[in-house]
N, C-alpha and C positions, 0 to 999 in steps of 0.2 A: 548416497548409494552404498557406502561402506556398511551401514546398518543392516542392509539386506544380507550382505555376506555374513554378518554376525548372527542374524536371527534365522537365516534359512540355510541349513546345510553346512555351516562352518565346521561343526564337530565331525563331519565326515571327510574332511580334507585329508587327514592322515590315518583314519581308522575305517575299517569296513563296517563296524557295528558300533552303535552307542550303547549306553547302559540299559536302554529299553529293548534292545534287540533289533532295532530298525536298521536295515541295511541301506547302502547307497541306492540300490534298486528301488526300494520303497520311496526314498526321497525324490529320486528322479521322476517317479511316476506322479508325484504330487504336482510337478510342474506342467503336467498335461491335464490336471483336474481343475478346471476353472472354478467350480463351486467351492472346492476346498481353499484354493489359493486366495480367492477374493474374500472368503470369510475370514481367513487369517489376516489379510491386509486391512480388513475393517477395523482391526485392533491397532495395527501400526503399519503405515505405508511408507517405506523408506524413500519413495519417489515424491511423497507429499507429506513430510513429517509434521506439518502444522495442522493437518486434518484432525478433527476431534475423534476420539475413540468411538467405535461402533457406528459412526455416521457413514452414510453411503459414499462411495468414491466419487470425487468430483469429475474424474475422467479416467477412462480405462487405460492402463499402461500394458503394453504387450507382455505376455508371460515370458517371452524370450529375453526381454530386458532383465527380468528378475533372475532368470537362469544364468545369464551372463554375469550378473552382479555377484553370484556366489563364488565365481572364480574357478568353478569346477567344470572342466570340459565335458564330462559325461552328461551333466544336466543339460548342457547346450545341445549335445548330439541327440538326446532324448526329445528335446523340443522340436528339432528339425524332423525327427522321425514322425512326430505328430502333425507335421505340416506347417510349422511356424513360418511367418513371413519375415525374412531377414531385414527388410527395409521398412517395416511398420513403425511409425513414430509414436511417441507418447504425446501427452497434451502440450509439451513444450517443443515438439518437433525433434526431440532427440531420439536417435535410433540405437539399436544394440551396439553398433560399431562405435558410437560416441562413448558408450560405457566401457567397452573393451580398451579403448585408447586411454581413457581417464585413469584406469587402474593398471595399465601396462600389462594386459593379459595377452601375451604373445600367441600362445597356442589357440586360444579362443578367437583372437583376431584373425588368425589364418583360416580358421574354419568358417567364420563369417564371410570373409572374402571369397572363399571357395564356393559359398552359397550365393554369391552375387551382391554382397554388401557394397554400397556406393561410397568410395572414399571422400567424395566432395559434397555429400549431402549436407544441407544446412539445417540447423535448428532455428527456432524463432528469433534467437539472438544473433544469427549469422555464424555460429560456431561450426567449423568444418573438421571432421576427424583427421584429414590429412594435415591441416594447419596445426591442430592441437598436437599431433604427433611430431611435427617439425619443431615445436617448442618444448618437447619432452626430453628429459635427459636419459630416458630409456631408448638408447640409440638403435634398438632392434625394430622399433615400431615404424619409423618413417620409411625406410627402404621397402618394407613389405607393402605399405599403402601406395608408395610412389610408383612402384612397378605395375600396379593394377590401375593406374590412372591414365586416361588417354591424353594425348597432346591437346586435343580440343578442350577437354575439361580443365586443363592447366592454364590455357591461354584465353579462355572465354571471359569477357568482361561481365561483371555482375551489375546490379543496380547502382552500386557505388562507383561504377566505372573503373574498377580495378580488377585484376585477375588473381587467381589462386597463387600463382608464382609471386606476384608482388606482395601478397599478404604474407606468404612464407618469408619473403625478404625482410618484412617488418617484424615478424614474431618468432622466426625460427632460430635455431642454434647454428653455430658455425658448422657442426657436423652435418646438419640437414642441408645447409647451403652447399657444402662440399659435395655431398651425394647428388644433390639436384643438378649441379653443374656437370659432374662426371656422367650423369645420366643413368639409364637403366643398364643392367649388366651387359646387354648385347652391344650397347654403343661402344664399350671398351674394345670391341673387336673390330671396329671401323678403322679404315686407314686414318692416319693422323690428320691429314688435310681435311677429310670429311668430318672427323671428330671435332677438330678445331672450329670448322665452319658452324657446326651445330651448337657448340658451346658458346661461341661469340653471339650467334643469333639469339640464344636464350638469355645470356647475361645482359645484352644491350636492348632486349625487347622492351617496347614502350607500351604503356597502357593508354587509355583514352585521353589522359591529360598530357601525354608525351613523356611521362616519367619512366625512367629505367628502374631496374631492381635496386641500383645503387641510390637513386633519388629517394626511394621509399625507405630503404634501410637507414639512410642518413637522417631523414626527417624525424624518425622516432628514436634516434640515438642507438640503433642496434649496430654498434661498431664491430660486433663479432661477424655477422653476415657481410657487412660492408667490407671488412678486411679480406674475407674470402673472395668476394667479387673482384676486388682490386688485385689480389694476388693472381687471379686468373685472367687479368687483362681487360677488365671492364673499362669502357670509355669514360674516364674520370671527368671529362669536360663536356659530356653530352648535355644538350639543353632540352628542356620541356617545351610545351606549346607557348609559354610566355618568355622563352629565352633564358630561363633560370637553370644554372648548373646545380650539381649537388652541393657545391660550396655555397651558392646563394641560399639553398634550403637550410644548410647547417647554421648559417649566420642569422637568417631571418627568424628561425625557430629557437635560437640560442642553444643549439646542441654543440657545446664547446668541445667535447671529446670527438665528435664526428668532424668538426672543423679541423682540429689538430691532425686527425688521421688523414684527411684529404690533403692538407698542406704538406704533411710528411711524405705523401705519395706524389707530390708534384702538381696538385691542382693549380690552375692558372687563376690568380685572384683579380685579373683585370678584364675578364670577359664581361661585356655589357648585355643585360637582358633587354627586353622590349621597352622597358621604362628608362633605358640608357643608364642603368645603375650597375656598377661592378660589385662583386662581393665585398671588396675593400670599402667602397662608399657606403654600402649597407651597414657594414661593421661600424664605421665611424658615426653614421647617422643614429645608430642605436645607442652609442655611447655619448652622444652630444648632450651637454648640460644645458639647462635653462639659463641663458645668460642674464635674463632679467632678475635672477635670484642673487646676482652679485652687484656690488657697488664699489666705487673706487676707494682704496685706502690711500689717502693723500700722503700720509707720513712715509709709507713704504715706497710709494711712487716717486717721491722726491729723492730717494736713495739709489734708484736704478740708473744705469748708464743711459745717456741720451742717444737715441738712434739717429742715424744719418738721414733715413727716409721715412721713419715711422715714429709716431708718438707712442711711448711705452708707459703702461700703467699697471699697477698691481691692484687686483680686485679682491674684495673680501666677501665671503658668503654671508648672506643674511641669516638670521637665526631660524632654526627649524627647517633648514633645507638640506638636501643631500648634496654630496660632492665634496671635493677638497676645500679646506678652509680658505686658501688663497690660490688664485690663478693669475697668470701673466697675460696681458693683452698688448699686441702690437697693432696700431691703427694707422692705416695708410689712406691719405686723402689723395685721390687719383683724378687728375683732370682728364676728361674724356676727349679733349680736343688737342692734346699735345703728344708728341712722339715720346717725350720723357715719361708721361703718364702711362703710355702703353708699355714701355719697357719695365716700369716699376710693377705694373699689373701682371705682366708675363712672369717676372721673377717671383712675385708673390704666389701666383698659382703654382709655379714650379716647386716652391718651398712647401706649399700646402700639400701637393701630391706626393712629394718626396717624404715628408714627415709622416704621412698617413701609413706608409709602409713600415715604419720603424717601431719596434718594441724592444728596447734594450735598457738595462739599468743605468748605463753610462751615457745615454743620449736623452736630451730633454724630450719629454713626452708631449705629443700633439694632442690637444683636447677638442679642437673644432675650428670652424671658419664660418663667417657670415658676411654678407654685403648689404650695405644700405645705399640704395641708388636714388639719386635725384636727377633733375634735368641738367644740372650744372656739373655734377661730380659724382664719383663713387667713393664711398668710404668702406674700405675693406678691413675686416678685423680678423686677426689670427690669434687664437687662444692656445696658450702653452702652459706646461707645468711651471710653477713658480719655485725658484730655488733661492732661499732666503739668505744664503751666505755670500751673495755678490759674485763677482768674477775674479779671475786670477789677476787681471790688470790692477784692480783697485787694492787687492789684498796683499799681493806678493811681488809686484814689479816696481822697482824703485824708478822714479821719474828721472830722466836726464834732460837738462835744458839745452837749448841750441847754443852754438858758439857765439861769443860776444866780440869776435875779431873786428867787426865793422863799427863798434861803438868807440866814442872818444873816452878819455880818462874819467871825466865826470859822470858820463852815462854808464860807464863800466862799473864804477863804484856803486852807483844807485841800483844798477841791474843786479849786482852781486848781493846787495842787501835784500832786494825783493826775492831773489832766487832762494836765499837762505831761509827767508820767512815762509816761502811757498813750500819748500822741501820739509820744513819743520811741521807744517800743517798737514802734510801728506806722507807721514811716516807709514811704512809697511812692515808686516811681520816677517820673521825669518822661518824658513822651513827646516825641520829636522830631517835626518837621513831616512828614517822610517816613513815620514810623510811624503818624501820624494818618491820612494818606492811605491807607495799607495797610489800616487798620481800616475806614475808610469804604468802600473798594472791596470788601472781603471781606464785610462785614456787609450792605451794601445789595445785593450779589449774592445773598446768602441771602434777603433780603426779596423780591427780584425773582422768585426761585424760588417762594417761598410764595404770593405774590400773583398772579403771572402765568404760572407754570410754566416760567420760563427755566432750563433745566437746563444745568449745566456739568460735564463729566466730569473725572476726575482728570487726564486728558491735555490738558484745555483745550478740548475740542470743545463747541460751544454749539448748543442746539436748544430748541424749545418743545415741551413735553410735549403729546401729542395728547389724552389722556383725563385732564384735570386739573380738580380742584375747588379753586379759590382758597382759601387758608387765611390767617387772621389769627393772629398769635402771641399777642398780648394780655398778655404779661408780660415784655417786654424791659426789662432793667435790668442794671447791672454784674454782679450775682451770676449772671446767666444768659447771660453771654458768657465762654466758657472759652478757654484758650490752649494751643497745642501748637507743635511745629516739624515741618516737612516733611522729606523725605529730603535736601534741600539745605541744611538748617539754617535755613530762613526761618521766621519766626514766623507762625502761622496762628491766626486768631480764628474761633470757631464758636458759633453760637446753640445753646442747649440748653434743657431744661425746657419742653417743649411740652405740659404736662399740661392747660392750659386753652386750648390752641390749638383753633380751630374752623373748619370750612368756613363760608363766607359763607352765611347763611340765604337772602338774596336777593342782588341785585346790590350788592356792596360794603358789606355790613352784617352785623354779628353782634351779638347782645345784649351790652349793656355790663355786665350782671350777671356775676358770677364773674370780674370783671376782676382783673388783677394788682395790684401795689403802687401805691397812689394817688400816691406821690411821682413816679412815672414815667407815670402815666395821663394821656391827653389831656384838656383842660378840658371838652370836649363830653360826656364820659362821666360827669361828676359835677356839672355846672353846675346849680344849683338853679333857674335860669330856664328850663331845658329839662325838659319832662315826662319822667318815667321811661321811658315807652314809646318816646320819641323819642331816647333816649340810646344811639346806635348806635356800636359800635366798628368802625371801617372800616380799610382799608389805610392811610389817612392817620393813623390812630391809632397804628399800628405805627411809622410814620415819625417821629411826635412822640416816642414812647418811645425810639427809637434815637437821635434827635437829642439828647434830654436826657441819655441815657446817655453819649454821646460828649462832650457839653458838661461833664460832671462830672469828666472825666479830667484828671489833672495833666499839664500841658505845660510844656516849658522855653522856650516862646515865646508870643507873643500872636498869635492867628490873624488873618490879614488876607486880603483878596482873596476868591477863590472859596471857600476853606476857611471863612472867617468867614461868608460868605453862606449856605453850606450849613448850618452849625450854627445860625444864627439862623432861617433860613426853615423848617427842619424843626420848630422849636419855636414856630412862629406859632400864635396862639390860634385863628385861623380855618382849619379844615381845607382849604378851597379854596385858601388861599394857601401851603400846604405843597407841596413838590415830591413827585413820585412816586419810587419806588425806581429805576426805569429812568433817569430824568433825572439823578439823583445819580450813578448808575453811569456814565453817559455823560460827566460832568465828570471823575469820578475816574479814568476810563480813561487820561486824559492826564497824570496826576500820579503814577502808580505806576511802579516800575522794571520790574515783570514782569506787564504786563497780558495778558489772553487775546487773542491776535491774532484768533481766530475770532469774538470778540464784535464787534469793529469791522468785520470783513468782513461779518458777517451783518446788522448793524443800523446801522452808521455811514455817514457820507458821503452820505446821501440825504435828501430833503425830509422835514421833520417830526420828524427825530431818532429816537432809539431807540424812543420810545413809539409813534410812527406806524408804524415798520417792524415792531415787535412786533405791532401791530394787523393789519397786512397779512399777516404770517406766519401768525398764528392763523386769519385769515379764510379762508385757502386750504382749510381742513378743511371749510368749509361745502359745498364741492362733493363731497358724499358720495352714493353711490348704492347703498345697501344697506339692511338692516333698521333699524328704530328711528330713522328719519330725524327724526321729530318730536322725540323725546327728546334726541337728540344735538344737533340744531340749537338747541334751547332752551338747552342747556348751553353751547354755543359762543357764542350770542348773549349769554348772561350774562357770559362772559369778555370779549367785545368791549365790552359796555356798561360794564363795570368800567374798561376802558382809556379809553373815551370820557370817563367821569366823572373819571378821574384825570389827564386832560390831553390825550388824543388827539383830543377833539372838534374843537378849532379847526384843527389841521393836517389832520384828515380832511376837513372841509368845504372846506378850501383846496386840497388836493392830490389828493383822490380823483377818479378818472375811472370809477368802477365803478357802473353802474346797478344791478347785482345787489345790492351792499351798501346802496345808497340805498333800495332796496325793502325789504330784510330789516330794516333799522334804522329804518324809518319816517321817513326823511329826505326828506319830500315836496318841500321847497324845493330841495334839492340835486338831486333827480331831475329836476325841471323845468328847472333851470339846465343840467344836463348834456345833456338832450335838445335844448335851444335852441342849445347849442354844437355840435351835430352828432354827439354820441356815438352809435355804432351801436346801435339798440334790439334788433337781432337777434343780437348777439354771444352766443355760447353758452359755457358752462363745458366744459372738455375731458372730464371724466369722465362727467358726467351728460347733457351736451347741453342743459342747462336754460338758457333765455333769461330775461331779467328778467320777461317776461310769465308764464312758468311759475311763478316765485317769487311774483309778485303774486297769481296765481290760487290757489296753494297756501295763501297767507296770508289770502286773502279781502280783499285791499286794493283796494277798488273804485276809489278815486281814482288809485292807481298804475296800475291796468289801463287806466283811461280815458286817462291821460296818455300811456302807451305806445302805445295804439292810435291816438291823435291824431298821434303821431310816426311812424305807419305801421309799427308793429311787426307782424311776420308771426306767424301762428299755426302754429308749427312743431312737429314731433314731437321728443321727447327719445329717449334711448337705448332706452327701453322701448316706444317707439312711441306715447307718450301726448302729447296736445296740451294747452295751457293750458285749453282748453274742457273737456276731460275731467277735469282736476284741479278746475276750478270745479264740475263736476257732482258730484264726490266730496264736495266741501265744502258742497254744496247752496247755493251762492252764486248765487241767481237773478239778482241785479242784474248780476253780472259776466258770466254767461252771456248775458244780454240785450245787454250792450255788445258782446260778441264777435260775436253773430249779426247785430246791426245793422251792425257794422263790415264784415262780409263775409258775405253770405247763405249762401255755401257753406262758411263756417267758417274761411276762411283767406285771406291775401293771397298772391297768386302761387302758385307750386308748393309743395305740402306736402312738406317735406324730412324 
């Protein structure tokens, strides 16, 4: 179409006359002379550039389309004066409005719309001017078309069972999505409650397949519109007609950027679709290797530690196949008729489910699972990353032999000789100080991931997982730390064997039963002075086990300074006197040659240290404004309370200036202190517009409500147009409602915003 603008009238864009003396008026009149224009087009037709010169036109294109293509508004006006049909299509179904959008002709586009051009008219390929404008970076186009489009046109399903809105979600820019959600200019004048209702009805509207705008944006990888929908409160876990969430879509279609965006915004990875598959299971199914492509490497298999309940083998890839060169397989032969077989099977499935969640450079990677079932037994196979360096027990722990007190003199002499020979054959290496710091850094980074969700990618990017259930390992020992090397030849340590790892039952506690090796178990889990029901395995229990594991390693030096302090404090009998994994990581960050820079950038150099900054990072997710707020908030508060118990409480009380957090965490003394220091009681969270008073009303915290009202907190509306008084009514909190009504007879202080 650009050729039309070049060949017809371009020279008159900036001049009233050309060198022949022709004026704009003359050129305008040409567009009303069909004989002239079609004669000219027989030489070259920009709408059909492949047509042979001087041949008859294959199909007549409306003259208005050529007038639009010049980009000169006067020519278009002249065409309308001559009675041009604004919606007449060419042979491809494209109308003048398509052309105006394509070339970003704002003034002409407005004139076409004024003459009744249809923003949702399709050409033969299904192209729609409104949708094309949504994908244009000329941001003036879309609002003009959108305000001329009826709600029926936007939401009507087409032959492909989708709507214009859903198509815009797939093809539009973030600016178009933002404008679409905010609506036509008039809707900005609506009351906030009505405005929010309309916005949410639009954002979560489903097409014939049950897909929301977010589903469609995610499916094509349009993370820009998807991000806008999420920022405006789209239901991230909404399901389509087959039970699939947006996260299911992202994983099935391999949209990795969409997947990461959804996970960062708290998408739940454990929702099952109608095929009873979670996004997590789909993810692992897509990564599953063809196990038939591997065969046992007998030599390497002979060097691995013998499992108590499983046969362990190293498998090698056959030539010409994809996948890692070696993988590790644990095979369980499970009797279907024994209680012991059931217990093993349950533990195996738990390890399988647990490992599926984990992606961390210092935790052995899960590769897959399969079962071979016969009438007599089930053979279950767990496939894992193979670490060729063996485990810490074999490499760095010196064996100690049992006491020979019960032996007679002759037996003792013979036993001594055997012991010396055995120890000679089982010599271990010594670790240097730098190597010890590397182990501490890597393994406590793994614990920080299990306990607090601190994720570190292979590239070194750090972030806190949004949808995280804290986990305790409960069986850390030298046998369960394996060694490998990275692409640069550096030694890497990884935690493995998470068969008895469990999510915390409540905040910071898991049953001490089913614990791992007692040699490495913390005292509080088997102390006879503590009742069995009170013997809880906590995150500090893992710290003890790891501290003792590291303390057993052979070193060619005597630890001093911070290294000695870490090893000793981790093994303290009192859990409260042990450090948390983040605090150890903070110290180790400054003792290793290749730390992760992003870790210090995210958590370092600010008051309260790593654990306080971790607390604040995770707390930002409390500002959520979508479904399941109560359940999600409970989960987040559990994570925050774990951090408080593990060491964040003191810095939180010292440095926090957040009334919101003081309310949610029941910190009444902190709340009153901050109010007395002049912290604004009306500060609102950016996503939800919730003030501290909203949160206090939602929680039914009468004392907090009273303190805030005494500090002149206003009764404001949130993004949904709801006030704290309305939340109190929902909770049937009569005392709180009474406080608010007494505080302000009309229900608010000042203007209701």
